[in-house]
N, C-alpha and C positions, 0 to 999 in steps of 0.2 A: 478594521480591526472588530472584532468581537469581544464584548466582556460578558461573562457568565459568572453569575453569583447564585449560590444555592443556599438555603436555609432548610430547617426542618419541614416546614409548610410546603414549599416549593417541591422538595423530594417527595413528599407524600403525595401531591398532586401529581407528579409525574409517574410515580408507581401505580396511582389509580388509573391515570390515562392508559399507562401499558396494559393494565389489567382488562379494561374495558374496550380498547382498540387493538387487540392482538393482530388483527389481519393487517393493519396499518404499520405496526411496529415489526412485523415479519418482513414485510415488504421493504422496509427501511433497512433493515438488518441486511436483507439479501442485497440491496444496491450497494450499500456500504461495503459488505463483503465482496462483491465483484469487484468494486474499484479497488480494494487493498490487493487482491489477486492480481489486478492488472498491473499495478505498480510493482508488487514483486516480480512479477513475470517480466517487466520492463528491465527491472534491476538485474535479473538473470540474462538476459539478452545482452544488457551492456556490459555485464562481466565477461560473457562469452566472447564478445566481439573484442574486449580488452586483452583477453587472453589470446586470441587468435592475431591481435595486432603485434603483440609482444613476440609470439613465435615467428611471425614472419620477418619482424626486425632482426630478431636472432640471425635468422637463416639469410637474410641478405648481409647482415655484417660479417658473418661467417664466410660468406661466399666472397666478399670484397677483401676480407683479410688475406685470403690466400693469394 
């Protein structure tokens, strides 16, 4: 578990760090962005798989009802 607390002084320090270390912040944003896209893509794949499963199940049930 991580506990993060911020006050005015620490926010100012973070802003100053971001201003003076733009390359590092950009790299961090890139890494976080790529991870977020990866998770979203996984969810999309899972949703597509679930939809396909439902369609197959319906087709099988329809076939055996006859």
